[in-house]
C-alpha positions in Angstrom: 0.0 0.0 -0.1 1.4 3.3 -1.0 0.5 6.5 0.9 0.8 9.9 -0.7 1.2 13.3 0.9 0.0 15.9 -1.4 0.3 18.6 1.3 4.0 18.1 1.5 4.9 20.0 -1.7 3.1 23.2 -0.5 4.8 22.9 2.9 8.2 22.5 1.3 7.7 25.4 -1.2 6.7 27.6 1.9 9.8 26.7 3.9 12.0 27.1 0.9 10.6 30.6 0.4 11.0 31.5 4.2 14.6 30.1 4.2 15.6 32.1 1.0 14.0 35.3 2.3 15.8 35.0 5.7 19.0 34.4 3.9 18.5 37.5 1.9 17.7 39.6 5.1 20.7 38.1 6.9 23.1 38.9 4.0 22.0 42.5 3.7 24.8 45.3 3.5 24.5 45.9 7.2 26.3 42.4 7.8 29.4 43.8 6.1 30.5 45.6 9.2 29.8 42.6 11.5 32.5 40.9 13.4 33.9 37.9 11.5 32.4 34.6 12.4 34.7 32.5 14.5 32.6 29.3 14.4 34.3 25.9 14.2 32.8 22.5 13.5 31.1 20.7 16.5 30.3 17.1 17.1 28.0 15.7 19.9 25.4 13.3 21.0 21.7 13.6 21.4 18.6 11.8 22.6 15.1 12.3 21.5 11.5 11.1 21.2 9.4 10.5 18.1 5.6 11.2 18.5 4.5 9.0 15.5 6.7 5.9 16.6 6.0 6.5 20.3 9.7 5.7 20.7 13.0 7.2 22.1 16.1 7.7 20.0 19.8 8.0 20.5 22.1 9.6 18.0 24.6 12.2 17.1 25.2 15.4 15.2 28.0 17.2 13.2 27.5 20.9 12.9 29.7 22.6 10.3 29.5 26.5 9.9 29.0 27.4 6.2 28.5 31.1 6.5 27.5 33.8 9.1 23.7 32.9 8.7 24.0 29.1 7.5 25.2 25.7 9.0 25.4 22.2 7.7 23.8 19.9 10.1 24.6 16.1 9.6 23.0 13.8 12.1 21.9 10.2 12.7 19.4 8.6 15.0 18.7 5.0 16.1 15.1 4.6 17.3 14.5 2.4 20.3 11.3 0.7 19.3 10.1 -2.9 19.8 9.5 -4.9 16.7 11.3 -2.5 14.3 15.0 -1.9 13.7 14.9 1.7 12.5 17.7 4.3 12.0 17.8 7.5 10.0 20.7 9.5 8.7 20.1 13.3 7.9 22.0 16.0 5.9 20.3 19.4 6.5 20.9 23.1 5.8 20.1 25.2 8.8 19.4 29.0 8.5 19.7 31.3 11.4 16.5 33.6 11.8 17.7 35.9 14.6 20.7 38.1 15.0 21.9 36.1 18.0 22.0 33.0 15.8 20.2 31.2 18.5 17.0 30.1 16.6 17.3 28.4 13.2 15.1 26.6 10.6 16.2 24.3 7.9 15.5 21.7 5.3 17.3 18.6 4.2 17.3 15.0 3.1 16.8 11.9 5.1 17.8 8.2 4.5 15.6 6.0 6.6 15.8 2.2 7.0 13.3 0.1 8.7 13.6 -3.6 9.2 10.4 -5.3 10.5 10.4 -8.1 13.1 6.7 -8.1 13.8 4.3 -11.0 13.3 2.2 -9.0 10.7 5.3 -8.4 8.5 7.8 -10.9 7.0 10.6 -11.2 9.5 13.8 -9.6 8.3 12.0 -7.4 5.5 13.8 -4.1 5.2 12.8 -0.8 3.6 15.4 1.9 2.9 14.1 5.2 1.5 15.0 8.7 0.8 12.9 11.6 2.2 12.8 15.2 3.2 13.3 16.9 6.6 11.9 20.1 7.9 13.4 21.3 11.2 13.5 24.1 13.6 15.8 24.4 16.6 17.6 26.5 19.2 21.2 26.5 20.0 22.4 29.3 22.2 25.6 31.0 21.1 28.7 29.3 22.6 30.5 31.4 25.1 34.0 32.4 24.0 35.8 30.1 26.4 33.1 27.3 26.4 33.8 24.0 24.7 30.2 22.8 24.8 26.9 24.0 23.0 23.6 22.6 24.0 20.7 22.5 21.4 17.2 21.2 21.1 15.4 20.6 17.7 11.9 19.5 16.3 12.1 17.6 13.0 9.4 16.6 10.5 10.4 13.8 8.2 8.4 12.8 5.1 9.5 9.5 3.5 7.4 8.1 0.6 5.8 4.9 2.1 6.5 5.5 5.7 4.2 7.5 8.0 5.5 11.1 8.5 7.6 11.5 11.7 7.6 14.2 14.2 10.6 14.2 16.5 11.9 16.2 19.5 15.7 15.9 20.1 18.1 17.5 22.5 21.8 17.3 22.6 25.3 18.6 23.5 28.0 19.4 20.9 31.6 19.7 21.6 33.9 22.2 19.7 36.3 20.1 17.6 39.1 22.8 17.9 39.6 26.3 19.1 38.8 29.1 16.8 
């Protein structure tokens, strides 16, 4: 059985328009006189909960600054759900929406794999699919001498035949080297 999500296209268009608009605002000439960004890549762990799966998750995140207003967020999560062996890898572009860089939104791709072990599915049957992520998060600016940065995110994942997922995650990233 295939489930389609016709509303996803409109939501993605709206998120894309918002991200492009915020990028244009953030890169306005007023930014020319701003202090140079001294951000460095960060790596850390996280835990979360998915509302659709009613399951906890464990994972990690790599955060790589791309520009004063944009960051690459590579992450992975393993869901702790009975009867299904499920993991997801993500590559997202995040865009800061406030001058403090604490709040961000983003869009990206997900690679999801589910292997069923339940009685109503054939044991060992696995599905691996590509999908789309929409996310919003908060990560307070790291203090100059601090090595760690906490963060929290909400994530919507849309993968063709899978039910859409809505997850909450929180984690702690470690600065990989001094700026």
